[in-house]
C-alpha positions in Angstrom: 0.0 0.0 0.0 1.4 3.4 -1.1 0.2 6.2 1.2 0.6 9.8 0.1 1.6 12.0 3.0 -0.1 15.1 1.6 -3.3 13.1 1.0 -3.2 11.7 4.5 -3.3 15.2 5.8 -6.9 15.4 4.7 -7.9 13.1 7.5 -5.4 13.7 10.3 -3.6 16.8 11.4 0.1 16.2 10.6 1.6 19.7 10.5 4.0 19.0 13.4 5.4 15.6 12.2 7.4 14.6 9.1 6.8 11.7 6.9 10.0 10.0 8.1 9.0 10.4 11.8 5.5 9.1 11.0 7.0 6.1 9.3 9.1 5.4 12.4 6.0 5.6 14.7 4.0 3.3 12.4 6.7 0.7 12.2 7.1 0.7 16.0 3.4 0.1 16.4 3.3 -2.9 14.1 2.5 -1.4 10.7 5.8 -1.7 9.0 6.9 1.0 6.6 9.4 -0.3 4.1 10.6 3.0 2.7 9.6 6.6 2.3 9.7 7.6 -1.3 10.5 11.2 -2.2 8.5 12.1 -5.3 10.8 15.1 -5.8 13.8 13.2 -7.1 16.2 16.1 -6.7 14.3 18.4 -9.1 14.7 22.1 -8.6 14.0 25.4 -10.5 11.1 24.1 -12.6 8.3 26.6 -13.0 5.0 27.0 -14.9 5.6 28.7 -18.2 3.2 30.1 -20.8 4.0 29.4 -24.5 3.4 32.8 -26.1 4.4 31.7 -29.6 5.5 28.6 -31.3 7.3 28.4 -34.7 8.7 25.7 -36.8 12.5 25.4 -36.5 14.0 26.6 -39.8 16.5 23.8 -40.1 14.7 20.8 -38.3 11.3 19.3 -39.1 10.9 17.8 -35.7 11.8 20.9 -33.6 9.9 23.9 -32.6 11.2 27.3 -31.5 9.0 28.6 -28.6 8.9 32.0 -26.9 8.0 31.2 -23.3 6.9 33.5 -20.4 8.3 32.1 -17.2 7.3 35.0 -14.9 10.3 37.1 -15.6 10.7 40.5 -17.4 11.7 39.0 -20.7 10.5 35.9 -22.7 12.9 33.1 -23.0 13.5 31.1 -26.2 13.3 27.4 -25.9 13.8 24.8 -28.6 11.4 21.9 -28.0 11.1 18.5 -29.8 7.7 17.5 -28.4 4.9 16.9 -31.0 2.2 18.3 -28.8 3.7 21.7 -27.9 1.5 24.6 -29.1 0.8 28.3 -28.6 -1.0 29.4 -25.4 -0.2 26.2 -23.5 0.8 26.3 -19.8 3.8 23.9 -19.5 6.5 22.9 -17.0 9.8 24.7 -17.8 13.2 23.8 -16.4 15.0 27.1 -16.4 18.8 27.5 -17.0 20.4 26.2 -13.8 17.6 23.8 -13.1 18.3 20.2 -11.9 16.3 17.2 -13.2 16.4 13.6 -11.9 19.8 11.9 -12.1 21.5 15.3 -11.3 20.9 16.4 -14.9 21.6 20.1 -15.1 20.0 22.5 -17.6 22.4 24.8 -19.4 22.2 27.3 -22.3 22.5 25.5 -25.6 22.2 25.8 -29.3 20.1 23.3 -31.3 20.6 23.5 -35.1 21.7 27.1 -34.8 18.9 28.3 -32.5 19.5 29.3 -28.9 17.6 27.3 -26.3 17.5 28.8 -22.7 15.8 26.0 -20.8 13.7 22.9 -21.4 9.9 22.3 -21.7 9.4 19.1 -19.7 7.3 15.9 -19.9 6.2 14.2 -16.7 8.8 11.4 -17.3 11.6 14.1 -17.4 10.3 15.3 -14.0 10.7 11.8 -12.4 7.2 10.3 -13.0 7.4 6.7 -14.1 6.1 6.1 -17.6 3.5 3.5 -16.5 1.7 6.1 -14.4 1.7 8.9 -16.9 -1.7 9.5 -18.6 -1.7 8.0 -22.1 -2.7 11.3 -23.8 0.6 12.9 -22.6 2.8 9.8 -22.4 4.7 10.8 -25.6 4.9 14.5 -25.2 5.1 17.4 -22.8 2.6 17.9 -19.9 0.1 20.7 -20.3 -1.3 22.4 -17.2 -4.9 23.7 -16.8 -5.3 27.3 -17.9 -5.7 28.6 -14.3 -2.1 27.6 -13.5 -0.1 30.7 -12.4 2.9 31.5 -14.6 6.2 31.5 -12.7 5.0 29.4 -9.8 6.7 26.1 -8.8 5.5 23.5 -11.2 6.2 20.7 -8.7 3.5 22.2 -6.4 0.9 21.7 -9.1 2.1 18.2 -9.8 2.3 17.2 -6.1 5.9 16.2 -6.6 6.9 17.7 -3.2 4.9 14.9 -1.7 6.4 11.9 0.2 4.9 8.4 -0.1 5.0 5.8 2.6 5.3 2.2 1.3 3.5 -0.1 3.8 4.5 -3.7 4.2 1.3 -5.0 5.5 0.8 -8.4 7.1 -2.3 -10.4 5.7 -4.4 -9.6 8.8 -4.1 -5.8 8.4 -6.4 -5.4 5.4 -7.9 -2.4 7.2 -4.8 -0.4 6.2 -5.3 -1.1 2.5 -7.0 2.3 2.2 -6.4 5.9 3.2 -9.2 6.0 5.9 -7.9 2.8 7.5 -4.4 4.3 7.6 -5.8 7.5 9.0 -7.5 5.6 11.9 -4.2 3.9 12.6 -2.3 7.2 12.5 -5.0 8.9 14.6 -4.7 6.1 17.3 -0.9 6.3 17.4 -0.8 10.1 17.6 -4.0 10.4 19.8 -5.6 12.7 17.2 -9.1 13.1 15.7 -9.8 11.4 12.4 -11.8 13.4 9.9 -13.8 11.2 7.6 -15.5 12.7 4.5 -19.4 12.5 4.7 -21.0 12.3 1.3 -23.8 14.7 0.5 -26.1 13.9 -2.4 -28.3 16.4 -4.1 -32.1 15.6 -4.4 -33.5 14.3 -7.7 -37.1 13.7 -8.7 -36.3 10.7 -10.8 -35.9 7.4 -8.9 -33.2 4.8 -9.7 -35.8 1.9 -9.5 -37.2 3.1 -12.8 -33.9 2.2 -14.5 -32.5 -0.9 -12.9 -33.5 -4.0 -10.8 -31.3 -6.5 -9.0 -31.5 -10.2 -8.7 -28.9 -12.2 -6.7 -29.0 -16.0 -7.4 -25.9 -16.7 -5.3 -26.4 -14.9 -2.0 -23.8 -17.0 -0.2 -21.2 -15.5 -2.6 -22.8 -12.0 -2.8 -24.8 -11.1 0.3 -24.9 -7.4 -0.6 -25.2 -5.8 -4.0 -26.0 -2.1 -4.4 -26.6 -0.1 -7.6 -26.9 3.6 -8.3 -27.5 5.4 -11.6 -26.0 8.8 -12.6 -27.2 10.6 -15.7 -25.9 13.4 -17.9 -22.2 12.5 -17.3 -19.5 14.0 -19.3 -16.4 11.8 -19.5 -13.3 13.8 -19.7 -9.8 14.1 -18.2 -9.7 14.2 -14.4 -8.7 17.4 -12.6 -5.0 17.7 -11.8 -5.4 17.1 -8.0 -7.1 13.7 -8.7 -4.5 12.6 -11.2 -1.7 13.6 -8.8 -3.2 11.5 -6.0 -3.6 8.4 -8.2 -0.1 8.7 -9.6 1.3 9.0 -6.0 -0.6 5.8 -5.2 0.8 3.9 -8.2 -2.3 4.1 -10.5 -2.4 5.6 -14.0 -5.2 8.2 -14.6 -7.6 7.2 -17.4 -10.8 9.4 -17.3 -12.7 11.2 -14.6 -15.3 8.4 -14.0 -12.8 5.6 -13.9 -10.4 7.7 -11.8 -13.1 8.4 -9.3 -13.8 4.7 -8.8 -10.1 4.1 -8.3 -9.9 7.1 -6.0 -12.7 5.8 -3.7 -11.1 2.3 -3.8 -8.0 3.9 -2.3 -9.9 6.1 0.1 -12.4 3.7 1.5 -11.0 0.3 0.5 -14.2 -0.5 -1.2 -13.9 -1.7 -4.8 -16.5 -0.1 -7.2 -17.3 -0.7 -10.8 -18.9 1.8 -13.3 -20.9 0.3 -16.2 -22.0 2.3 -19.2 -25.8 2.0 -18.6 -26.7 2.3 -22.3 -24.2 -0.5 -23.2 -25.2 -2.7 -20.3 -27.8 -4.5 -22.4 -30.8 -4.6 -20.0 -32.5 -3.0 -17.0 -31.7 -5.9 -14.8 -28.6 -6.9 -12.9 -28.4 -10.7 -12.3 -25.6 -12.0 -10.1 -25.0 -15.7 -10.5 -22.4 -18.5 -10.8 -21.0 -18.8 -14.3 -22.1 -21.6 -16.6 -19.3 -24.1 -17.3 -17.4 -23.0 -20.5 -19.1 -19.5 -20.6 -16.9 -16.8 -22.0 -16.3 -13.1 -21.4 -14.1 -10.4 -22.9 -12.6 -8.5 -20.0 -11.3 -4.9 -19.9 -7.9 -6.0 -21.0 -9.5 -7.3 -24.3 -8.8 -10.9 -23.5 -11.4 -13.6 -23.9 -11.6 -15.7 -20.8 -13.4 -19.0 -20.3 -15.3 -19.3 -17.0 -16.3 -22.2 -14.8 -19.1 -22.9 -12.4 -16.8 -21.8 -9.5 -16.7 -18.2 -10.8 -19.2 -15.5 -9.8 -20.3 -13.2 -12.6 -22.4 -10.0 -13.0 -24.8 -10.4 -15.9 -27.5 -8.4 -17.7 -29.7 -11.4 -17.4 -28.4 -12.9 -20.6 -24.6 -12.7 -20.7 -21.7 -11.9 -18.3 -20.7 -8.2 -18.1 -18.1 -8.6 -15.3 -16.2 -11.2 -13.2 -17.4 -10.3 -9.7 -14.7 -8.6 -7.7 -12.0 -9.2 -10.3 -12.5 -7.3 -13.6 -15.3 -5.8 -15.7 -16.2 -6.7 -19.2 -15.1 -4.7 -22.3 -18.6 -4.6 -23.8 -20.0 -2.4 -21.0 -17.0 -0.3 -20.1 -17.2 3.5 -19.7 -16.1 5.3 -22.9 -15.7 8.9 -23.9 -19.3 9.0 -25.3 -20.8 7.5 -22.1 -23.6 9.7 -20.6 -25.3 7.4 -18.1 -23.4 5.4 -15.4 -24.6 2.3 -13.6 -22.5 2.3 -10.4 -21.9 -1.0 -8.6 -20.9 -1.4 -5.0 -21.0 -4.9 -3.5 -19.7 -7.3 -0.9 -18.3 -10.5 -2.5 -17.1 -13.5 -0.6 -13.3 -13.5 -0.5 -12.7 -17.2 -1.3 -14.9 -17.0 -4.3 -13.0 -13.9 -5.6 -9.7 -15.6 -4.9 -10.7 -18.7 -6.9 -11.7 -16.7 -9.9 -8.6 -14.5 -9.7 -6.3 -17.5 -9.5 -8.0 -19.5 -12.2 -8.1 -16.6 -14.7 -4.7 -15.3 -13.9 -6.1 -11.9 -13.0 -5.0 -10.1 -9.9 -6.4 -6.6 -9.5 -6.6 -4.0 -6.7 -10.2 -5.0 -6.3 -9.6 -8.7 -6.0 -6.8 -8.2 -3.4 -9.2 -6.2 -1.2 -12.1 -8.7 -1.5 -9.7 -11.6 -0.8 -8.4 -10.0 2.4 -11.8 -8.6 3.5 -13.5 -5.3 3.2 -15.7 -3.3 5.7 -19.3 -4.2 5.0 -20.5 -1.0 6.6 -18.5 1.1 4.1 -20.2 -0.3 0.9 -23.0 2.3 0.9 -20.7 5.2 2.0 -18.2 4.5 -0.7 -20.9 4.3 -3.4 -22.3 7.7 -2.3 -18.9 9.2 -2.1 -18.2 8.1 -5.7 -21.6 9.3 -6.9 -20.9 12.7 -5.2 -17.5 13.1 -7.0 -19.0 12.0 -10.3 -21.6 14.7 -9.9 -19.0 17.3 -9.0 -16.3 16.4 -11.5 -18.2 14.9 -14.4 -21.4 17.0 -14.2 -23.6 14.0 -13.5 -27.1 13.9 -12.0 -27.6 11.3 -9.3 -31.0 9.6 -9.4 -32.9 9.4 -6.1 -32.2 6.3 -3.9 -30.5 3.1 -4.8 -31.5 -0.5 -5.6 -29.9 -3.2 -3.4 -30.1 -6.8 -2.2 -28.8 -7.0 1.4 -28.6 -10.3 3.4 -25.4 -9.3 5.1 -25.0 -9.3 8.9 -22.7 -6.4 9.6 -23.0 -6.1 13.3 -19.8 -5.4 15.3 -18.3 -8.4 17.1 -18.2 -8.4 20.9 -14.9 -9.4 22.7 -14.7 -9.4 26.5 -11.4 -9.0 28.3 -10.2 -7.9 31.8 -7.3 -5.6 32.6 -5.9 -8.3 34.8 -5.7 -10.6 31.8 -3.9 -7.9 29.8 -1.4 -7.2 32.5 -0.6 -10.9 33.1 0.0 -11.4 29.3 2.1 -8.3 28.9 3.9 -8.2 32.2 2.6 -4.7 32.8 0.7 -2.9 35.5 -1.8 -0.9 33.4 -4.8 0.7 35.0 -8.4 0.6 33.9 -8.1 4.3 32.7 -5.0 3.6 30.6 -6.7 0.6 28.8 -9.9 2.7 28.3 -7.9 5.5 26.8 -6.3 3.1 24.3 -9.7 1.8 23.2 -10.8 5.4 22.7 -7.8 6.2 20.6 -8.6 3.1 18.5 -12.2 4.4 18.2 -13.5 1.0 19.6 -16.8 1.4 21.4 -16.9 -0.5 24.7 -18.7 -0.9 28.0 -16.9 -1.2 31.3 -17.7 -2.8 34.6 -14.8 -2.5 37.0 -11.9 -4.0 35.1 -14.1 -6.0 32.7 -14.3 -4.5 29.2 -16.8 -5.5 26.6 -15.4 -4.2 23.3 -17.6 -3.8 20.2 -15.0 -4.3 17.5 -15.8 -2.1 14.4 -16.3 -4.0 11.2 -13.3 -2.3 9.6 -11.1 -4.4 11.9 -12.0 -8.1 11.0 -8.6 -9.2 12.4 -9.8 -8.7 15.9 -11.9 -11.7 17.1 -10.4 -13.0 20.4 -8.8 -11.8 23.6 -5.3 -12.1 22.3 -6.1 -9.7 19.5 -7.2 -7.0 22.0 -4.1 -7.6 24.1 -2.0 -7.1 20.9 -3.8 -3.8 20.3 -3.2 -2.6 23.8 0.5 -3.6 23.5 0.9 -1.8 20.2 -0.7 1.5 21.4 1.0 1.4 24.8 4.3 0.9 23.0 6.4 -2.2 22.8 9.4 -0.1 24.0 7.5 0.6 27.3 6.8 -3.1 28.1 9.1 -4.1 30.9 11.8 -6.7 30.3 11.6 -9.8 32.4 13.3 -13.2 32.5 11.3 -16.4 32.2 10.3 -17.8 35.6 11.8 -21.2 36.5 14.9 -20.9 34.2 17.6 -22.9 36.0 20.3 -23.4 33.4 21.8 -21.2 30.7 21.7 -22.3 27.1 24.8 -24.0 25.7 26.0 -25.8 22.7 25.8 -29.6 22.6 29.1 -31.5 22.4 28.3 -32.3 18.7 27.7 -28.6 18.0 30.9 -27.6 19.7 32.9 -30.0 17.5 31.1 -28.9 14.3 31.9 -25.2 15.1 35.5 -26.2 15.7 35.6 -27.9 12.3 34.3 -24.7 10.6 36.7 -22.4 12.5 39.7 -24.6 11.7 38.9 -24.8 8.0 38.4 -21.1 7.7 41.6 -20.4 9.6 43.4 -22.7 7.1 42.2 -20.5 4.3 39.1 -22.3 3.0 35.9 -20.3 2.4 32.5 -21.8 3.4 30.0 -22.7 0.7 26.3 -23.6 1.1 24.7 -25.5 -1.7 21.3 -27.0 -2.5 20.4 -30.4 -1.0 18.7 -31.3 -4.3 20.7 -32.3 -7.3 20.3 -34.2 -10.6 20.0 -38.0 -10.8 23.3 -38.2 -12.6 25.2 -36.3 -9.8 23.4 -38.2 -7.1 25.2 -41.4 -8.2 28.7 -39.8 -8.1 31.2 -40.3 -5.3 29.0 -42.6 -3.3 31.4 -45.6 -2.8 32.3 -44.5 0.8 28.7 -44.4 2.0 27.8 -48.0 1.0 25.0 -49.3 -1.2 22.6 -46.4 -1.6 19.5 -45.7 -3.6 19.2 -42.0 -4.8 15.8 -40.6 -3.6 13.8 -38.8 -6.3 11.2 -36.2 -5.5 7.6 -37.0 -6.4 7.1 -33.6 -8.0 10.5 -32.0 -8.8 10.5 -28.4 -10.1 13.3 -29.3 -12.5 15.5 -32.2 -13.5 18.6 -30.4 -12.0 16.9 -30.4 -8.6 15.0 -33.7 -8.7 17.0 -35.9 -6.4 18.3 -35.7 -2.8 22.1 -35.6 -2.8 24.2 -38.6 -1.7 27.5 -36.8 -1.7 28.7 -33.2 -1.3 31.5 -33.5 -3.9 29.5 -32.8 -7.0 28.2 -29.6 -5.5 31.6 -28.2 -4.5 32.9 -29.1 -8.0 30.0 -27.0 -9.4 31.3 -24.1 -7.4 34.9 -24.7 -8.7 33.5 -24.8 -12.3 31.4 -21.7 -11.9 34.4 -19.7 -10.6 36.8 -21.1 -13.2 34.4 -20.0 -16.0 34.7 -16.5 -14.5 38.5 -16.5 -14.5 38.9 -17.3 -10.8 41.3 -20.1 -10.6 42.7 -20.0 -7.0 39.9 -21.5 -5.0 39.7 -23.2 -1.6 36.2 -24.0 -0.3 34.5 -26.3 2.2 30.9 -27.2 3.0 29.3 -28.8 6.0 26.0 -30.3 5.0 23.8 -33.4 5.0 23.5 -36.2 2.5 20.5 -38.5 2.3 20.8 -42.3 2.2 18.6 -45.3 2.0 19.2 -48.8 0.9 15.5 -49.4 -0.1 14.8 -49.9 -3.8 11.3 -48.6 -3.3 11.6 -45.8 -0.7 8.7 -46.0 1.8 10.4 -44.4 4.9 12.3 -41.2 5.6 15.9 -41.4 4.4 18.8 -41.4 6.8 20.3 -38.0 7.0 24.1 -37.9 7.5 26.2 -34.8 8.1 29.5 -34.6 6.1 32.3 -32.1 5.5 33.7 -31.8 2.0 36.3 -29.5 0.5 37.8 -28.6 -2.9 41.2 -26.9 -3.6 42.6 -25.8 -6.9 45.1 -23.3 -8.3 47.9 -21.6 -6.3 48.0 -22.4 -2.6 50.9 -20.1 -1.7 52.5 -17.2 -3.7 55.4 -15.0 -2.8 55.7 -12.6 -5.8 58.9 -10.8 -4.4 60.8 -14.1 -4.3 59.1 -15.5 -7.4 57.7 -18.5 -5.5 54.5 -20.2 -6.3 53.2 -23.4 -4.8 50.4 -25.2 -6.6 47.8 -27.2 -4.7 48.7 -30.9 -4.7 47.6 -34.0 -2.8 49.8 -33.2 0.2 48.2 -29.8 0.6 44.7 -31.3 0.8 46.0 -34.1 3.1 47.8 -31.5 5.3 44.5 -29.5 5.7 42.9 -32.7 6.9 45.8 -33.6 9.2 45.5 -30.2 10.9 41.7 -30.8 11.3 42.2 -34.2 12.9 44.9 -32.8 15.2 42.5 -30.0 16.3 39.9 -32.7 17.2 42.5 -34.9 19.0 42.1 -38.0 16.8 45.4 -37.9 14.9 46.9 -41.0 16.4 43.9 -43.1 15.3 43.8 -41.8 11.7 45.3 -43.7 8.8 45.5 -43.0 5.1 45.5 -46.0 2.7 45.9 -45.9 -1.1 42.7 -46.6 -2.9 40.9 -46.4 -6.2 37.6 -44.6 -6.3 35.3 -43.7 -9.2 35.8 -40.1 -10.3 39.2 -39.8 -8.6 42.8 -40.2 -9.9 43.9 -43.8 -9.3 47.4 -42.9 -8.1 46.6 -39.8 -6.0 43.7 -41.0 -3.8 43.5 -42.3 -0.3 40.7 -43.4 1.9 40.7 -42.2 5.5 40.2 -44.6 8.4 39.5 -43.9 12.0 40.3 -46.8 14.4 40.0 -49.1 11.4 36.7 -47.8 10.1 36.5 -45.8 6.8 35.2 -42.3 7.4 36.1 -40.5 4.1 38.6 -40.0 1.3 41.0 -37.4 -0.1 42.3 -37.3 -3.7 42.6 -35.6 -7.0 39.7 -35.4 -9.5 40.2 -37.9 -12.3 41.6 -36.3 -15.5 38.7 -37.4 -17.6 36.2 -35.7 -15.2 38.5 -32.7 -15.0 38.4 -32.4 -18.8 34.6 -32.9 -18.8 34.1 -30.0 -16.3 36.8 -27.9 -18.0 38.6 -27.1 -14.8 42.2 -27.2 -13.6 43.8 -29.9 -11.4 41.5 -30.1 -8.3 41.8 -31.9 -5.1 38.8 -32.9 -2.9 38.0 -34.5 0.4 34.9 -35.7 2.2 34.7 -36.9 5.8 31.8 -38.3 7.8 31.4 -35.9 10.7 29.1 -38.2 12.7 31.6 -41.0 12.7 34.4 -38.5 13.5 32.5 -36.8 16.4 31.4 -40.1 17.9 35.0 -41.1 18.4 36.2 -40.5 22.0 39.0 -38.0 21.9 42.2 -38.8 23.7 42.5 -37.0 27.0 44.9 -34.1 26.8 47.9 -34.0 29.2 50.2 -31.1 29.6 54.0 -31.5 30.2 56.5 -29.1 31.5 59.0 -27.5 29.2 62.0 -29.9 28.7 65.1 -29.2 30.8 67.3 -31.8 29.0 68.3 -32.0 25.4 67.0 -34.5 22.9 69.0 -36.6 20.4 68.0 -37.1 16.7 69.0 -40.0 14.5 68.2 -40.2 10.7 67.8 -43.5 8.9 67.3 -44.3 5.2 65.4 -47.6 4.7 65.1 -49.7 1.6 61.7 -51.3 1.4 59.2 -52.8 -1.1 57.9 -50.1 -3.3 54.3 -51.1 -2.5 54.8 -50.7 1.2 53.2 -47.6 2.6 55.2 -45.2 4.7 52.6 -45.4 7.5 53.3 -49.1 8.0 57.0 -48.4 8.3 56.3 -45.6 10.8 54.0 -47.9 12.9 56.9 -50.4 13.3 59.3 -47.7 14.3 56.9 -46.4 17.0 56.1 -49.9 18.2 59.8 -50.7 18.8 60.9 -47.2 20.0 59.5 -47.5 23.5 59.1 -44.5 25.8 62.3 -42.7 24.7 61.1 -42.2 21.1 59.1 -39.0 21.0 58.6 -38.3 17.3 59.0 -39.9 13.9 59.0 -37.7 10.7 59.3 -38.9 7.1 61.5 -36.4 5.2 62.6 -38.2 2.0 61.4 -40.6 -0.7 63.7 -41.9 -3.4 63.0 -44.1 -6.4 65.5 -44.0 -9.3 68.1 -45.7 -11.4 70.3 -46.3 -8.4 67.6 -48.3 -6.7 66.8 -51.9 -7.6 63.6 -52.5 -9.4 60.6 -53.0 -7.1 62.3 -51.1 -4.2 62.2 -47.6 -2.8 64.1 -45.6 -0.1 62.3 -43.9 2.8 64.2 -41.6 5.1 63.0 -40.9 8.6 64.1 -38.6 11.4 63.8 -40.1 14.9 63.9 -38.0 18.0 64.7 -39.5 21.4 64.1 -37.8 24.7 64.0 -38.5 28.5 62.3 -35.8 30.6 64.2 -36.8 33.7 67.8 -36.8 32.5 70.3 -36.3 29.6 70.4 -39.4 27.4 73.8 -41.0 26.7 74.8 -42.3 23.3 74.8 -45.8 24.6 71.1 -45.5 25.8 70.0 -44.1 22.4 72.0 -46.7 20.5 70.4 -49.5 22.4 66.9 -48.3 21.6 67.8 -47.4 18.0 69.1 -50.9 17.4 65.8 -52.3 18.7 64.0 -50.2 16.1 66.3 -51.4 13.2 65.9 -55.1 14.3 62.1 -54.7 14.4 62.1 -53.1 10.9 64.2 -55.9 9.5 62.2 -58.7 11.2 58.7 -57.4 10.5 58.8 -55.7 7.1 62.2 -56.8 5.7 63.6 -53.3 5.7 67.3 -52.8 5.4 69.5 -49.7 5.9 70.5 -48.0 2.6 74.2 -48.1 2.0 
C-alpha cells in the first residue's frame, strides 16, 4: 500500500510531524513502513511557463522554437522537440540552472543554430514513471490547466513535493489497504481526531428503481449488492489534483469516471465498478455463478473461459463482469458515455480468490475482496463516488438506490479484563489507561470494574479473540514501554551440545586454514546423485515425487558434485585459485522402493585448486597438490584430538585419480577420502587440477577424543637419528612408521618422514624412505649408549617385521 503523506493530511492533522517520523511511529506500532519515497527526485528550479508563440525550426522538421513566459521580465526562447507543444499552453519549464532527476543540469545550448535557454518538460523528465503517466501525454510534454499561475513552482501543481510511505502489511491488516484505514491507525498512534468525508447527495425527482433492478442468485457469494444510476455524465480528463493522488498511489489516470472509482477504492478500501448504462444491455442486474465454459471479454481485451466456480455479474443474458475481479469490455465506460450504472457490493473473499487465480487476473479490487472489506462502508463508498462524479463529471444522481442485502454487519463483541492484559504483557496498566487506548482506536466499549466488553468495528476483521485485543493494547501502549523480564523457572543457561561444539570447531579450523565456506542445495540431478558414493555403502538415490526441474530432482548422496560445481562456476569467470569447504547433509537409503524417511548424515567436504601459496617478491608459487589437501585434513584431525587413530590408505575410487587418492580410516573404520579429480572428469568439467576430500562428521565426532595432558618445558636435550630404509615399493610409509613407533619405546618422542627416493640407483621394485627419529628423556640427559640400544631395537624390528634394510 502506497500512502501519500499530503493526501493523509486530509484526514489527520500532521503539520507537526514529518513523513519519516510518522513512518518510524507506524513501524514501532506494528504497521511496517518499508521505505519513504521522495517524489521530488532532486528536481529544482522548474516553473509554470506560458508558451506565447511557437514556430517551426528553420533547419529541423521535428523541432519547434518557442517564446515562453516564465514569470520574468523577458521571454525566454526554448527549442522543443515534443509533438504536442502549441501556442497558449501552460507547461513545465526547467530554467537554465535547473536540476532534473539523475542530477541532470540544464544549461544554455544551441540546437541546429537556434539558442535554447531552458527545457519544456514531460512528466517522465520530472521523475514520474512512464507506466503512471496518462496516455494522452505519455509521448509529449505535460500541459497544465489554464488557471495555473505563470512563474510558480511546477512541482507544487504536480504534487511532486509529496512523500509516499510504502507499507509492508501483514495479511491480517487489510484495514490499512485504504487511506481512511491508515488515518484511523495514525490517529490512534498520535492520539488525534480522524476526519472522515461525509458524502452529501443532491435531491432528484427521478428514482433509480425506474432504471434498474437487481437479482442475486448466489447470496452466499454475494450477500450485498447495491446499484446507483447517474445521468448526464461528461467523460473527460480528471482534474490535476485527482490525477496527482492516483499517480502517487501507483495508479495511472484514465478518465474522470474511472479515476473516481479508483480514488474511492484507495480512500475507503471499497472496490466499485462503473458500467455504461446504455451498453449494459438490459434494465436488470443478475448475479450468479457462471455456466461451465461460458466466455467473457474482460477490460484487457482478453477472452476468458469461465467455470461454475466463478461468480459473474450479468445483464440477465450474458456476463458483463467477473465479480470482484474485472469488468467486461462490452459495457466499459467510454468517452461518449452519458449514463453510469455504479456497482458497490460485498463479495465472498474465497470466491473472488478462486476466480482471480483461475483466470490469472489479480487486481486492486480482487486483493481487497480476498483480504476482507468493511461491509459498513459499501454504501458510504458508493455515495462518495456518486458525489464526486456529480462534481467532477457534471452528473445527475438519481434518487435512492437498488440493493439486495442479506449481510450481517453487526460489530463483534470481545470481552477482556485488565488483569488478563497485565498478566499477558507483564505490565501494570490501570483501567483508565486501557480505556484511553480503546478510545484512541475508536473502539466502542462498555466497562464494569476492570471488565471491558469491546464492540469491534467491522473495519477491523482481524480482531476476534482476547489475544487480538491484548496485541492492540501492546501496540498502542508501546512495545518499548513493556518491561523486560526473564522467564520464571529458568535454572540453566543455554549452551551448545558436544556435537555442535565440534562442528563449530571444524568450521573455524577450515576457515583459519584459508578455506571459504560454501552452502549449496540439498537437491541435485539424478546423474550427480550417483557420483562419489562408494564411501557411504549401497545407496539408492531418492527422487522427489514432484520436482520443479531435473537439475533439482534428487536428494544428494555426496557433497563433492556440489563443491565441484562451485569450482567450475568460478573457473568459468577466470577465478582459478579457490579453496572451499561445505558442512552439509547427505540423504541415504538402501531401499529400492523408498517408503520411509531417508537417513540424514552430516558430512564435511572441500575442494582446492590453483595456487596455494604465492610470494611474488621471491618469485615463489606453490600449486595445490595431494599433500596440501592431506595437510589440511591432518590439521583438522589434530585439532579434534584424533590424529593417532587416523590412517591413510591408497585406494581407487570412481571419479578420482587412481594414483593420487587415499581413503581415511579412524580406528580401522573408513570415514572418508581425499584425492585428485580424475583427469577425464577434470576435462569434462573444463577445470584445472582439483583436489577434494569428504569426511563423515558423525563418525568423526562419535570417536572418543584422547585425554589431553600437559607436560613441563623440557630441561634436558633430545637426540635425533636419521635412517634411510630400503623397502618394497608397494609398502606404505605409514606401515613403516608404525613399526618404528612400536619398537621405539618410551624414549622415542617423534618420527618424521622427510625423503622418498625411487630412481636408477635403486633396484627394481624397491624404494628408499628416510625418517628422522627424536629420542628424549624428561628426567635426564640421554647418553649415546642408551640411544644406540633403543635405536638398534628399532632397526631389528624393521628388518624382522617388514624386511627393511639400511640403505648403504
